[in-house]
gemmi code that builds the backbone of each chain (N, CA, C; Angstrom):
import gemmi

chains = {
    "A": [
        ("MET", (12.737, 21.440, -64.590), (13.740, 20.665, -63.932), (13.988, 21.214, -62.548)),
        ("SER", (13.686, 20.551, -61.385), (14.073, 21.077, -60.168), (15.646, 20.620, -59.806)),
        ("GLN", (16.338, 21.437, -59.116), (17.756, 21.313, -58.733), (17.698, 20.412, -57.460)),
        ("VAL", (18.740, 19.508, -57.357), (18.873, 18.869, -56.057), (19.651, 19.512, -55.265)),
        ("THR", (19.573, 19.169, -53.851), (20.539, 19.769, -53.027), (21.580, 18.889, -52.559)),
        ("VAL", (22.645, 19.359, -51.866), (23.670, 18.543, -51.566), (23.374, 17.478, -50.564)),
        ("GLY", (22.395, 17.768, -49.643), (21.791, 16.824, -48.700), (21.091, 15.572, -49.561)),
        ("GLU", (20.363, 15.973, -50.413), (19.611, 15.023, -51.089), (20.486, 14.074, -51.861)),
        ("VAL", (21.540, 14.585, -52.510), (22.504, 13.500, -53.222), (23.375, 12.682, -52.188)),
        ("GLU", (23.575, 13.317, -51.065), (24.401, 12.653, -50.031), (23.392, 11.438, -49.533)),
        ("THR", (22.072, 11.707, -49.292), (21.193, 10.630, -48.931), (20.973, 9.653, -49.780)),
        ("VAL", (20.926, 10.035, -51.161), (20.660, 9.023, -52.271), (21.809, 8.034, -52.299)),
        ("LEU", (23.008, 8.684, -52.189), (24.334, 7.740, -52.284), (24.441, 6.898, -51.123)),
        ("THR", (24.302, 7.609, -49.951), (24.310, 6.682, -48.653), (23.433, 5.560, -48.677)),
        ("ASN", (22.340, 5.692, -49.094), (21.208, 4.790, -48.951), (21.223, 3.746, -50.083)),
        ("LYS", (21.571, 4.098, -51.255), (21.556, 3.175, -52.336), (22.836, 2.299, -52.309)),
        ("LEU", (23.918, 2.796, -51.989), (25.247, 2.327, -52.087), (25.557, 1.554, -50.787)),
        ("HIS", (24.748, 1.850, -49.705), (25.074, 1.430, -48.164), (26.546, 1.850, -48.004)),
        ("LEU", (26.884, 2.939, -48.020), (28.301, 3.496, -47.911), (28.646, 3.440, -46.463)),
        ("GLN", (29.719, 2.880, -46.199), (30.358, 2.807, -44.837), (31.039, 4.101, -44.447)),
        ("GLU", (30.527, 4.607, -43.262), (31.393, 5.904, -42.743), (31.498, 6.959, -43.910)),
        ("PRO", (30.557, 7.344, -44.686), (30.800, 8.060, -45.650), (31.031, 9.673, -45.198)),
        ("ILE", (32.029, 10.331, -45.892), (32.277, 11.844, -45.522), (32.078, 12.323, -47.103)),
        ("PHE", (31.175, 13.415, -47.096), (30.922, 14.021, -48.340), (31.611, 15.452, -48.420)),
        ("LYS", (32.141, 15.860, -49.469), (32.838, 17.093, -49.695), (32.064, 17.615, -51.092)),
        ("LEU", (30.702, 17.751, -50.933), (30.026, 18.124, -52.009), (29.655, 19.692, -51.892)),
        ("GLU", (29.451, 20.228, -53.034), (28.957, 21.647, -53.218), (28.293, 21.928, -54.363)),
        ("PRO", (27.370, 22.938, -54.468), (26.657, 23.300, -55.680), (27.587, 23.721, -56.769)),
        ("ALA", (27.584, 23.435, -57.894), (28.477, 23.988, -58.837), (27.631, 24.236, -60.137)),
        ("GLY", (27.219, 25.621, -60.237), (26.292, 25.857, -61.126), (24.806, 25.227, -60.835)),
        ("SER", (24.281, 24.615, -61.715), (22.936, 24.148, -61.323), (23.115, 22.574, -60.833)),
        ("LYS", (24.377, 22.110, -60.564), (24.605, 20.813, -60.377), (25.100, 20.752, -58.921)),
        ("VAL", (25.279, 19.354, -58.396), (26.093, 19.289, -57.157), (27.245, 18.435, -57.656)),
        ("SER", (28.373, 18.840, -57.195), (29.694, 18.200, -57.557), (30.493, 17.956, -56.224)),
        ("GLY", (31.599, 17.199, -56.429), (32.695, 17.153, -55.323), (33.104, 15.692, -55.246)),
        ("SER", (33.484, 15.585, -53.804), (34.272, 14.125, -53.687), (33.411, 13.340, -52.533)),
        ("VAL", (33.437, 12.067, -52.683), (32.982, 11.165, -51.761), (33.936, 10.316, -51.024)),
        ("ILE", (33.898, 10.301, -49.760), (35.168, 9.270, -49.294), (34.385, 8.384, -48.309)),
        ("SER", (34.659, 7.080, -48.524), (34.185, 5.919, -47.910), (35.184, 4.686, -47.989)),
        ("LEU", (35.027, 3.852, -46.919), (35.643, 2.573, -46.906), (34.976, 1.705, -47.871)),
        ("SER", (33.853, 1.971, -48.351), (33.065, 1.046, -49.262), (33.961, 1.034, -50.709)),
        ("PHE", (34.709, 2.028, -51.005), (35.297, 2.049, -52.131), (36.660, 1.067, -52.276)),
        ("ARG", (36.935, 0.730, -51.026), (38.365, 0.014, -51.063), (38.260, -1.276, -51.816)),
        ("GLY", (39.330, -1.569, -52.660), (39.244, -2.774, -53.529), (38.648, -2.460, -54.870)),
        ("LEU", (38.104, -1.446, -55.180), (37.381, -1.103, -56.375), (38.271, -0.130, -57.255)),
        ("THR", (38.311, -0.359, -58.615), (38.917, 0.528, -59.433), (38.165, 1.914, -59.585)),
        ("ASP", (38.685, 2.808, -60.157), (37.850, 4.038, -60.171), (36.727, 3.960, -61.225)),
        ("SER", (36.949, 3.238, -62.237), (35.746, 3.115, -63.182), (34.794, 2.289, -62.622)),
        ("GLU", (35.007, 1.305, -61.549), (33.893, 0.572, -60.941), (33.311, 1.513, -59.899)),
        ("ARG", (34.061, 2.361, -59.249), (33.332, 3.142, -58.381), (32.330, 4.151, -58.993)),
        ("GLN", (33.044, 4.566, -60.235), (32.055, 5.597, -60.922), (30.784, 4.780, -61.428)),
        ("GLN", (30.849, 3.663, -61.751), (29.811, 2.845, -62.301), (28.788, 2.784, -61.241)),
        ("ARG", (29.165, 2.380, -59.973), (28.197, 2.186, -58.894), (27.668, 3.648, -58.445)),
        ("LEU", (28.491, 4.641, -58.459), (27.918, 6.062, -58.126), (26.749, 6.311, -59.114)),
        ("TRP", (26.990, 6.218, -60.336), (26.083, 6.522, -61.363), (24.871, 5.758, -61.592)),
        ("ASP", (25.151, 4.460, -61.284), (23.955, 3.562, -61.374), (22.968, 3.817, -60.247)),
        ("ALA", (23.496, 4.390, -59.098), (22.546, 4.726, -57.997), (21.805, 6.025, -58.238)),
        ("LEU", (22.808, 7.004, -58.911), (22.014, 8.382, -59.297), (21.035, 8.152, -60.408)),
        ("ASP", (21.436, 7.271, -61.436), (20.403, 6.992, -62.562), (19.247, 6.374, -62.053)),
        ("ALA", (19.340, 5.461, -61.123), (18.104, 4.848, -60.488), (17.238, 5.818, -59.846)),
        ("GLU", (17.862, 6.865, -59.099), (17.035, 7.737, -58.462), (16.394, 8.816, -59.245)),
        ("TYR", (17.304, 9.399, -60.432), (16.866, 10.374, -60.985), (16.646, 10.268, -62.615)),
        ("GLY", (16.967, 9.059, -62.862), (16.738, 8.629, -64.349), (17.600, 9.557, -65.241)),
        ("PRO", (17.033, 9.792, -66.524), (18.027, 10.481, -67.430), (18.533, 11.848, -66.984)),
        ("GLU", (17.744, 12.392, -66.005), (17.781, 13.785, -65.382), (19.241, 13.741, -64.642)),
        ("SER", (19.702, 12.517, -64.290), (20.746, 12.607, -63.254), (22.039, 13.454, -63.702)),
        ("VAL", (22.274, 13.385, -65.060), (23.505, 14.086, -65.605), (23.108, 15.635, -65.629)),
        ("HIS", (21.991, 16.100, -65.470), (21.560, 17.501, -65.342), (21.622, 17.927, -63.920)),
        ("ARG", (21.412, 16.836, -62.979), (21.497, 17.461, -61.574), (22.712, 17.053, -60.767)),
        ("VAL", (23.567, 16.229, -61.310), (24.765, 15.908, -60.604), (26.133, 15.994, -61.518)),
        ("GLY", (26.992, 16.739, -61.058), (28.219, 16.859, -61.876), (29.312, 15.826, -61.537)),
        ("SER", (30.525, 16.266, -61.691), (31.714, 15.525, -61.407), (31.662, 14.978, -59.980)),
        ("LEU", (31.910, 13.747, -59.699), (32.116, 13.162, -58.397), (33.431, 12.507, -58.371)),
        ("LEU", (34.239, 12.485, -57.498), (35.386, 11.726, -57.299), (35.129, 10.960, -56.161)),
        ("ALA", (35.592, 9.483, -56.238), (35.342, 8.794, -55.116), (36.791, 8.158, -54.346)),
        ("PHE", (36.879, 8.556, -53.190), (38.172, 8.128, -52.503), (37.866, 7.328, -51.414)),
        ("THR", (38.903, 6.362, -50.883), (38.875, 5.802, -49.742), (39.443, 6.729, -48.722)),
        ("PRO", (39.220, 6.438, -47.305), (39.826, 7.439, -46.393), (41.304, 7.482, -46.635)),
        ("ASP", (41.991, 6.421, -46.921), (43.449, 6.329, -47.040), (43.970, 7.246, -48.103)),
        ("GLU", (43.143, 7.219, -49.173), (43.360, 8.068, -50.460), (43.258, 9.530, -50.087)),
        ("TRP", (42.163, 9.937, -49.363), (41.984, 11.211, -49.069), (42.866, 11.901, -48.062)),
        ("ASN", (43.266, 10.989, -47.070), (44.028, 11.412, -46.107), (45.533, 11.034, -46.260)),
        ("ILE", (46.018, 10.978, -47.519), (47.275, 10.268, -47.828), (48.414, 11.196, -47.408)),
        ("ASP", (48.267, 12.411, -47.153), (49.482, 13.108, -46.652), (49.551, 13.358, -45.241)),
        ("GLU", (48.525, 12.865, -44.384), (48.476, 13.012, -43.038), (49.359, 12.344, -42.146)),
        ("ASP", (49.980, 11.291, -42.636), (50.875, 10.339, -41.689), (52.208, 11.016, -41.856)),
    ],
    "B": [
        ("MET", (42.985, 41.911, -80.010), (44.033, 41.266, -79.271), (43.813, 41.562, -77.763)),
        ("ALA", (44.069, 40.726, -76.952), (43.695, 40.666, -75.403), (44.457, 41.693, -74.747)),
        ("ASP", (43.853, 42.661, -73.849), (44.833, 43.423, -73.144), (45.082, 42.649, -71.913)),
        ("GLU", (45.965, 43.338, -71.000), (46.389, 42.744, -69.726), (45.220, 42.227, -68.956)),
        ("THR", (44.092, 43.229, -68.866), (43.067, 42.770, -67.970), (42.367, 41.612, -68.352)),
        ("THR", (42.278, 41.460, -69.703), (41.406, 40.353, -70.285), (42.285, 39.132, -69.980)),
        ("LYS", (43.677, 39.264, -70.162), (44.537, 38.074, -70.047), (44.151, 37.455, -68.460)),
        ("LYS", (44.280, 38.564, -67.594), (44.278, 38.151, -66.145), (42.963, 37.584, -65.761)),
        ("SER", (41.816, 38.103, -66.491), (40.612, 37.590, -66.055), (40.381, 36.185, -66.651)),
        ("THR", (40.987, 35.908, -67.730), (40.772, 34.477, -68.390), (41.713, 33.550, -68.070)),
        ("ALA", (42.766, 33.932, -67.087), (43.938, 32.964, -66.591), (43.087, 31.807, -65.874)),
        ("MET", (43.874, 30.652, -66.095), (43.071, 29.592, -65.471), (43.233, 29.513, -63.887)),
        ("GLY", (44.446, 29.545, -63.432), (44.715, 29.446, -61.932), (44.444, 27.940, -61.292)),
        ("GLU", (44.705, 27.925, -60.083), (44.547, 26.498, -59.448), (43.103, 26.058, -59.465)),
        ("SER", (42.123, 26.813, -59.277), (40.711, 26.419, -59.096), (40.192, 26.007, -60.542)),
        ("GLY", (40.698, 26.971, -61.501), (40.178, 26.597, -63.026), (40.705, 25.466, -63.380)),
        ("TYR", (41.975, 25.071, -63.232), (42.535, 23.978, -63.699), (41.854, 22.602, -62.995)),
        ("ARG", (41.558, 22.791, -61.582), (40.894, 21.717, -61.038), (39.541, 21.470, -61.519)),
        ("ALA", (38.768, 22.449, -61.566), (37.474, 22.316, -62.064), (37.476, 21.727, -63.359)),
        ("GLY", (38.316, 22.189, -64.237), (38.353, 21.655, -65.631), (38.762, 20.055, -65.549)),
        ("ALA", (39.788, 19.781, -64.725), (40.057, 18.441, -64.593), (39.134, 17.248, -64.155)),
        ("ARG", (38.267, 17.902, -63.241), (37.104, 17.152, -62.534), (36.083, 16.923, -63.786)),
        ("ASP", (35.784, 18.072, -64.486), (34.840, 18.010, -65.578), (35.277, 16.927, -66.662)),
        ("ARG", (36.598, 16.891, -67.125), (36.972, 16.242, -68.128), (36.946, 14.795, -67.775)),
        ("ILE", (37.239, 14.393, -66.610), (37.190, 12.983, -66.176), (35.816, 12.507, -65.902)),
        ("ASP", (34.960, 13.368, -65.575), (33.585, 13.058, -65.653), (33.098, 12.640, -67.054)),
        ("GLU", (33.421, 13.655, -67.844), (32.966, 13.470, -69.247), (33.612, 12.178, -69.820)),
        ("ALA", (34.799, 12.028, -69.480), (35.497, 10.767, -69.930), (34.764, 9.342, -69.717)),
        ("PHE", (34.251, 9.373, -68.426), (33.534, 8.273, -67.901), (32.297, 8.068, -68.710)),
        ("ARG", (31.614, 9.111, -68.872), (30.383, 9.100, -69.674), (30.578, 8.413, -71.019)),
        ("LEU", (31.699, 8.950, -71.547), (32.144, 8.323, -73.002), (32.448, 6.780, -72.851)),
        ("LEU", (33.221, 6.482, -71.882), (33.537, 5.113, -71.745), (32.299, 4.286, -71.600)),
        ("ARG", (31.408, 4.760, -70.705), (30.182, 3.925, -70.476), (29.400, 3.676, -71.915)),
        ("ALA", (29.485, 4.732, -72.810), (28.920, 4.665, -74.053), (29.724, 4.191, -75.100)),
        ("GLU", (30.896, 3.599, -74.671), (31.806, 2.875, -75.641), (32.383, 3.851, -76.452)),
        ("GLN", (32.568, 4.986, -76.186), (33.083, 5.963, -77.383), (34.547, 6.249, -76.712)),
        ("PHE", (35.327, 5.112, -77.098), (36.593, 5.073, -76.483), (37.690, 6.219, -76.885)),
        ("GLY", (37.688, 6.745, -78.084), (38.530, 7.721, -78.547), (38.352, 9.000, -77.595)),
        ("GLY", (37.242, 9.415, -77.794), (36.853, 10.620, -76.844), (37.013, 10.665, -75.440)),
        ("SER", (36.867, 9.393, -74.892), (36.980, 9.093, -73.381), (38.497, 9.073, -73.028)),
        ("ALA", (39.325, 8.548, -73.867), (40.729, 8.532, -73.750), (41.391, 9.866, -73.778)),
        ("TYR", (40.990, 10.854, -74.668), (41.372, 12.170, -74.908), (41.030, 12.928, -73.745)),
        ("LEU", (39.768, 12.916, -73.461), (39.209, 13.827, -72.228), (39.912, 13.320, -70.931)),
        ("ALA", (40.084, 12.044, -70.687), (40.746, 11.541, -69.375), (42.232, 11.912, -69.288)),
        ("GLY", (42.829, 11.828, -70.503), (44.434, 12.462, -70.555), (44.446, 13.815, -70.270)),
        ("ARG", (43.455, 14.573, -71.017), (43.412, 16.098, -70.715), (43.089, 16.431, -69.353)),
        ("GLY", (42.378, 15.721, -68.474), (42.045, 15.829, -67.183), (43.278, 15.798, -66.307)),
        ("ALA", (44.006, 14.650, -66.545), (45.136, 14.436, -65.821), (46.119, 15.676, -66.069)),
        ("GLU", (46.195, 16.154, -67.284), (47.285, 17.270, -67.427), (46.646, 18.531, -66.726)),
        ("GLY", (45.542, 18.829, -66.644), (44.830, 19.940, -65.999), (45.291, 19.701, -64.432)),
        ("ALA", (44.997, 18.462, -63.816), (45.263, 18.353, -62.423), (46.639, 18.668, -62.088)),
        ("LEU", (47.554, 18.184, -62.827), (49.019, 18.177, -62.588), (49.274, 19.831, -62.643)),
        ("ARG", (48.701, 20.467, -63.594), (48.882, 21.948, -63.703), (48.299, 22.738, -62.493)),
        ("ALA", (47.151, 22.338, -61.985), (46.635, 22.801, -60.720), (47.595, 22.700, -59.619)),
        ("VAL", (48.280, 21.614, -59.415), (49.113, 21.407, -58.309), (50.398, 22.313, -58.318)),
        ("LEU", (50.808, 22.569, -59.528), (51.922, 23.377, -59.941), (51.564, 24.728, -59.612)),
        ("TRP", (50.405, 25.128, -60.087), (49.848, 26.602, -59.995), (49.751, 26.842, -58.442)),
        ("LYS", (49.274, 26.055, -57.568), (49.000, 26.172, -56.123), (50.367, 26.311, -55.528)),
        ("ASN", (51.438, 25.446, -55.852), (52.481, 25.452, -54.929), (53.761, 26.243, -55.510)),
        ("ASP", (53.691, 26.868, -56.650), (54.806, 27.429, -57.195), (54.501, 28.940, -57.168)),
        ("VAL", (55.043, 29.701, -56.228), (54.848, 31.139, -56.188), (55.244, 31.806, -57.342)),
        ("GLU", (56.152, 31.499, -57.930), (56.766, 32.088, -59.240), (55.863, 32.067, -60.301)),
        ("ILE", (55.012, 30.872, -60.331), (54.057, 30.724, -61.367), (52.900, 31.654, -61.100)),
        ("GLN", (52.501, 31.685, -59.915), (51.366, 32.696, -59.413), (51.631, 34.101, -59.742)),
        ("GLN", (52.889, 34.308, -59.514), (53.390, 35.999, -59.670), (53.556, 36.110, -61.130)),
        ("GLY", (53.601, 35.111, -62.188), (53.841, 35.394, -63.418), (55.193, 35.507, -63.799)),
        ("LYS", (56.180, 34.999, -62.831), (57.549, 35.236, -63.022), (58.250, 34.032, -63.706)),
        ("LYS", (57.371, 32.888, -63.771), (57.564, 31.629, -64.406), (56.432, 31.202, -65.304)),
        ("SER", (56.685, 30.559, -66.379), (55.627, 30.017, -67.011), (55.160, 28.723, -66.675)),
        ("LEU", (54.008, 28.442, -66.750), (53.364, 27.004, -66.686), (53.432, 26.231, -68.001)),
        ("ASP", (54.020, 26.875, -68.928), (53.824, 26.390, -70.315), (54.841, 25.065, -70.476)),
        ("THR", (54.532, 24.073, -70.046), (55.582, 22.971, -70.300), (55.067, 22.052, -71.453)),
        ("GLY", (54.349, 22.811, -72.443), (53.697, 22.132, -73.362), (52.615, 21.105, -72.896)),
        ("HIS", (52.665, 19.919, -73.429), (51.601, 18.968, -72.812), (52.265, 17.646, -72.320)),
        ("ASP", (53.529, 17.897, -71.846), (54.448, 16.829, -71.559), (53.943, 16.417, -70.238)),
        ("LEU", (53.382, 15.299, -69.788), (53.014, 14.900, -68.644), (54.045, 14.562, -67.676)),
        ("ARG", (55.312, 14.021, -68.277), (56.416, 13.562, -67.579), (56.957, 14.722, -67.038)),
        ("ALA", (57.253, 15.835, -67.811), (57.877, 17.262, -67.431), (57.008, 17.625, -66.176)),
        ("LEU", (55.678, 17.598, -66.410), (54.843, 18.263, -65.298), (54.948, 17.425, -63.978)),
        ("LEU", (55.164, 16.001, -64.096), (55.322, 15.237, -62.911), (56.870, 15.593, -62.230)),
        ("ALA", (57.771, 15.795, -63.063), (59.100, 16.130, -62.657), (58.988, 17.534, -61.976)),
        ("ASN", (58.179, 18.405, -62.426), (58.177, 19.773, -61.681), (57.251, 19.595, -60.343)),
        ("VAL", (56.302, 18.606, -60.166), (55.841, 18.473, -59.032), (56.658, 17.889, -58.170)),
        ("ARG", (57.482, 16.870, -58.445), (58.512, 16.315, -57.592), (59.519, 17.236, -57.142)),
        ("ASN", (59.961, 18.040, -58.149), (61.077, 19.036, -57.726), (60.417, 20.084, -56.799)),
        ("LEU", (59.304, 20.308, -56.439), (58.718, 21.065, -55.632), (58.547, 20.332, -54.167)),
        ("GLY", (58.888, 19.131, -54.176), (58.980, 18.501, -52.863), (57.559, 17.977, -52.281)),
        ("LEU", (56.734, 17.862, -53.203), (55.404, 17.597, -52.840), (54.942, 16.087, -52.738)),
        ("LEU", (55.862, 15.217, -53.246), (55.543, 13.915, -53.098), (56.170, 13.222, -51.855)),
        ("ARG", (55.515, 12.092, -51.534), (55.956, 11.461, -50.265), (57.133, 10.600, -50.448)),
        ("ALA", (57.971, 10.583, -49.480), (59.323, 10.098, -49.667), (59.110, 8.441, -49.459)),
        ("GLY", (60.352, 7.732, -49.681), (60.247, 6.416, -49.499), (59.346, 5.352, -50.499)),
        ("GLY", (59.094, 6.132, -51.556), (58.304, 5.115, -52.629), (56.880, 5.217, -52.369)),
        ("ARG", (56.505, 5.932, -51.364), (54.879, 5.963, -51.021), (53.975, 6.783, -52.006)),
        ("ASP", (54.687, 7.387, -53.075), (53.937, 7.969, -54.175), (54.324, 7.245, -55.509)),
        ("ASP", (54.884, 6.063, -55.375), (55.151, 5.293, -56.540), (53.813, 5.010, -57.334)),
        ("ALA", (52.718, 4.822, -56.896), (51.598, 4.459, -57.629), (51.161, 5.670, -58.428)),
        ("PHE", (51.290, 6.887, -57.952), (50.857, 7.972, -58.591), (51.920, 8.239, -59.775)),
        ("ALA", (53.140, 8.106, -59.516), (54.064, 8.229, -60.635), (54.097, 7.331, -61.832)),
        ("THR", (53.537, 6.022, -61.173), (53.451, 4.976, -62.189), (52.162, 5.224, -63.111)),
        ("ALA", (51.035, 5.763, -62.470), (49.878, 6.338, -63.037), (50.326, 7.457, -64.285)),
        ("VAL", (50.971, 8.381, -63.628), (51.370, 9.367, -64.663), (52.153, 8.885, -65.842)),
        ("GLN", (53.065, 7.844, -65.579), (53.987, 7.464, -66.681), (53.053, 6.465, -67.558)),
        ("HIS", (52.003, 5.812, -67.246), (51.043, 5.125, -67.932), (50.258, 6.031, -68.874)),
        ("VAL", (49.883, 7.198, -68.313), (49.106, 8.066, -69.071), (50.004, 8.860, -70.065)),
        ("ALA", (51.105, 9.222, -69.693), (51.937, 9.760, -70.691), (52.513, 8.942, -71.735)),
        ("ARG", (52.486, 7.605, -71.507), (52.895, 6.612, -72.559), (51.992, 6.576, -73.848)),
        ("LEU", (50.639, 6.788, -73.348), (49.629, 6.534, -74.307), (48.824, 7.779, -74.761)),
        ("TRP", (49.007, 8.807, -73.991), (48.182, 10.228, -74.381), (49.133, 10.986, -75.180)),
        ("TYR", (48.612, 11.590, -76.018), (49.295, 12.658, -76.931), (48.251, 13.837, -77.248)),
        ("ASN", (48.934, 15.079, -77.304), (48.074, 16.295, -77.524), (47.454, 16.186, -78.704)),
        ("ASN", (47.723, 15.714, -79.750), (47.014, 15.639, -80.959), (45.981, 14.741, -80.968)),
        ("MET", (45.789, 14.054, -79.933), (44.704, 13.056, -79.824), (43.356, 13.715, -79.938)),
        ("ARG", (43.413, 14.971, -79.893), (42.124, 15.771, -80.029), (41.788, 15.792, -81.558)),
        ("PHE", (42.643, 15.463, -82.463), (42.276, 15.512, -83.867), (42.140, 14.024, -84.399)),
        ("ALA", (42.499, 13.096, -83.534), (42.567, 11.834, -83.979), (41.263, 11.082, -84.057)),
        ("SER", (41.007, 10.209, -85.154), (39.990, 9.307, -85.061), (40.033, 8.334, -83.973)),
        ("THR", (38.996, 7.717, -83.584), (39.143, 6.438, -82.629), (39.849, 5.466, -83.208)),
        ("GLU", (39.666, 5.082, -84.434), (40.413, 3.974, -85.200), (41.947, 4.312, -85.095)),
        ("SER", (42.416, 5.534, -85.436), (43.781, 5.852, -85.385), (44.345, 5.742, -83.928)),
        ("VAL", (43.520, 6.115, -82.882), (43.914, 5.874, -81.437), (44.194, 4.445, -81.177)),
        ("GLU", (43.098, 3.638, -81.499), (43.302, 2.191, -81.440), (44.523, 1.566, -82.207)),
        ("LYS", (44.877, 1.936, -83.323), (45.930, 1.682, -84.027), (47.377, 1.900, -83.384)),
        ("LYS", (47.297, 3.208, -82.802), (48.509, 3.666, -82.173), (48.837, 2.827, -80.943)),
        ("TRP", (47.709, 2.619, -80.315), (47.828, 1.865, -78.929), (48.147, 0.248, -79.258)),
        ("PHE", (47.752, -0.137, -80.452), (48.103, -1.362, -80.908), (49.673, -1.458, -81.208)),
        ("MET", (50.076, -0.469, -81.913), (51.526, -0.281, -82.078), (52.381, -0.308, -80.867)),
        ("LEU", (51.913, 0.428, -79.746), (52.511, 0.341, -78.545), (52.417, -0.740, -77.638)),
        ("GLY", (51.641, -1.705, -78.115), (51.400, -2.943, -77.415), (50.395, -3.065, -76.365)),
        ("GLU", (49.594, -1.728, -76.335), (48.582, -1.711, -75.297), (47.231, -2.405, -75.533)),
        ("VAL", (47.088, -2.547, -76.987), (45.901, -3.227, -77.559), (46.557, -4.545, -78.112)),
        ("ARG", (46.200, -5.632, -77.592), (46.735, -6.780, -78.288), (45.935, -7.975, -78.169)),
        ("LYS", (46.308, -9.141, -78.402), (45.386, -10.275, -78.582), (45.032, -10.425, -76.988)),
        ("ASN", (43.709, -10.809, -76.562), (43.259, -10.784, -75.393), (43.376, -9.570, -74.348)),
        ("HIS", (43.522, -8.491, -75.073), (43.621, -7.100, -74.357), (43.044, -6.129, -75.254)),
        ("THR", (41.690, -6.130, -75.258), (40.854, -5.143, -76.160), (41.142, -3.705, -75.882)),
        ("PHE", (40.782, -2.930, -76.910), (40.636, -1.524, -76.944), (39.713, -1.047, -75.590)),
        ("LYS", (38.645, -1.611, -75.476), (37.952, -1.449, -74.286), (38.525, -1.656, -73.112)),
        ("GLN", (39.224, -2.547, -72.901), (40.103, -2.961, -71.699), (41.208, -1.924, -71.451)),
        ("ALA", (41.635, -1.622, -72.547), (42.739, -0.623, -72.472), (42.217, 0.859, -72.046)),
        ("THR", (41.302, 1.118, -72.734), (40.640, 2.544, -72.352), (40.063, 2.670, -70.863)),
        ("THR", (39.667, 1.471, -70.412), (39.096, 1.403, -68.970), (40.331, 1.572, -68.146)),
        ("GLU", (41.400, 0.921, -68.320), (42.671, 1.006, -67.500), (43.386, 2.453, -67.621)),
        ("PHE", (43.322, 2.908, -68.739), (43.693, 4.390, -68.925), (42.900, 5.385, -68.320)),
        ("TYR", (41.578, 5.147, -68.235), (40.649, 6.039, -67.283), (40.981, 5.790, -65.925)),
        ("ASP", (41.367, 4.527, -65.616), (41.602, 4.469, -64.108), (42.711, 5.043, -63.787)),
        ("ALA", (43.862, 4.960, -64.739), (45.092, 5.651, -64.357), (45.056, 7.276, -64.274)),
        ("CYS", (44.055, 7.685, -65.172), (43.970, 9.128, -65.151), (43.234, 9.644, -63.926)),
        ("ALA", (42.296, 8.871, -63.339), (41.653, 8.939, -62.353), (42.449, 9.138, -60.958)),
        ("VAL", (43.259, 8.100, -61.005), (44.402, 8.102, -59.880), (45.127, 9.302, -59.779)),
        ("VAL", (45.782, 9.855, -61.022), (46.380, 11.097, -61.110), (45.598, 12.167, -60.585)),
        ("ILE", (44.399, 12.488, -61.038), (43.516, 13.552, -60.686), (43.147, 13.407, -59.182)),
        ("LYS", (42.946, 12.240, -58.699), (42.578, 12.332, -57.194), (43.840, 12.681, -56.325)),
        ("ARG", (44.976, 12.196, -56.762), (46.135, 12.391, -55.984), (46.395, 13.946, -55.983)),
        ("CYS", (46.026, 14.583, -57.157), (46.529, 15.892, -57.274), (45.340, 16.709, -56.456)),
        ("GLU", (44.044, 16.148, -56.460), (43.044, 16.785, -55.490), (43.700, 16.895, -54.059)),
        ("ALA", (44.000, 15.704, -53.809), (44.541, 15.414, -52.240), (45.885, 16.452, -52.002)),
        ("LEU", (46.476, 16.732, -52.958), (47.680, 17.725, -52.947), (47.266, 19.034, -52.811)),
        ("CYS", (46.105, 19.322, -53.444), (45.646, 20.711, -53.437), (44.890, 20.984, -52.024)),
        ("HIS", (44.460, 20.042, -51.431), (43.786, 20.133, -50.141), (44.789, 20.307, -49.060)),
        ("LYS", (46.054, 19.922, -49.189), (47.028, 20.016, -48.264), (47.019, 21.388, -47.485)),
    ],
}
model = gemmi.Model(1)
for chain_id, residues in chains.items():
    chain = gemmi.Chain(chain_id)
    for i, (resn, *xyz) in enumerate(residues, 1):
        res = gemmi.Residue()
        res.name, res.seqid = resn, gemmi.SeqId(i, " ")
        for name, pos in zip(("N", "CA", "C"), xyz):
            atom = gemmi.Atom()
            atom.name, atom.element = name, gemmi.Element(name[0])
            atom.pos, atom.b_iso = gemmi.Position(*pos), 0.0
            res.add_atom(atom)
        chain.add_residue(res)
    model.add_chain(chain)
structure = gemmi.Structure()
structure.add_model(model)
structure.setup_entities()
């Protein structure tokens, strides 16, 4: 089983979800890629809905191997990520 | 018996609590998708607890120095109070959603959930009015997951400050 790179995961998520202005804070964690995804596209969605979309995209790309290639992903809107900046 | 060196090397710390919280909420979602609601609720709540602990560890020097214990039991409301007492939350009600999410989780989650059957969790939530006519255990667990995710994400943002 080949490992995926941070760049590959970013490309898959950006393209399959058509993410608006995405910012990725991903890093390798063991054999997986984990981290946070920030995009306006998550606005108005609950966290379970965001996770469903993320994993539908990853499952479509990697099939049953997705769970072995990608770890935890948190999905933020820009407002949620920058909440303490105002 | 663990010596001091072993204790220090196995101490959680901010990064340990954060990584654990992220893993637990990830696993909780996988179980939610598989309709394994008891396990999902337990792991999501544990993730919320870990995230609150990470914030306290990062921001309380006395905890880092071992002068004060992080051992608040598993009382999420007490953890929230400690976060608030450190002055980390925004004024003017701008962190009300976070506080409300912690209260939601604290009302439904209990440490001994780790021993409980899914049926007993559902019964307990029914007794609490969370599961009721036209509001299924699946819906309640999904909303519980969402509340835990709100807590964990706010704590992540606080740890990035």
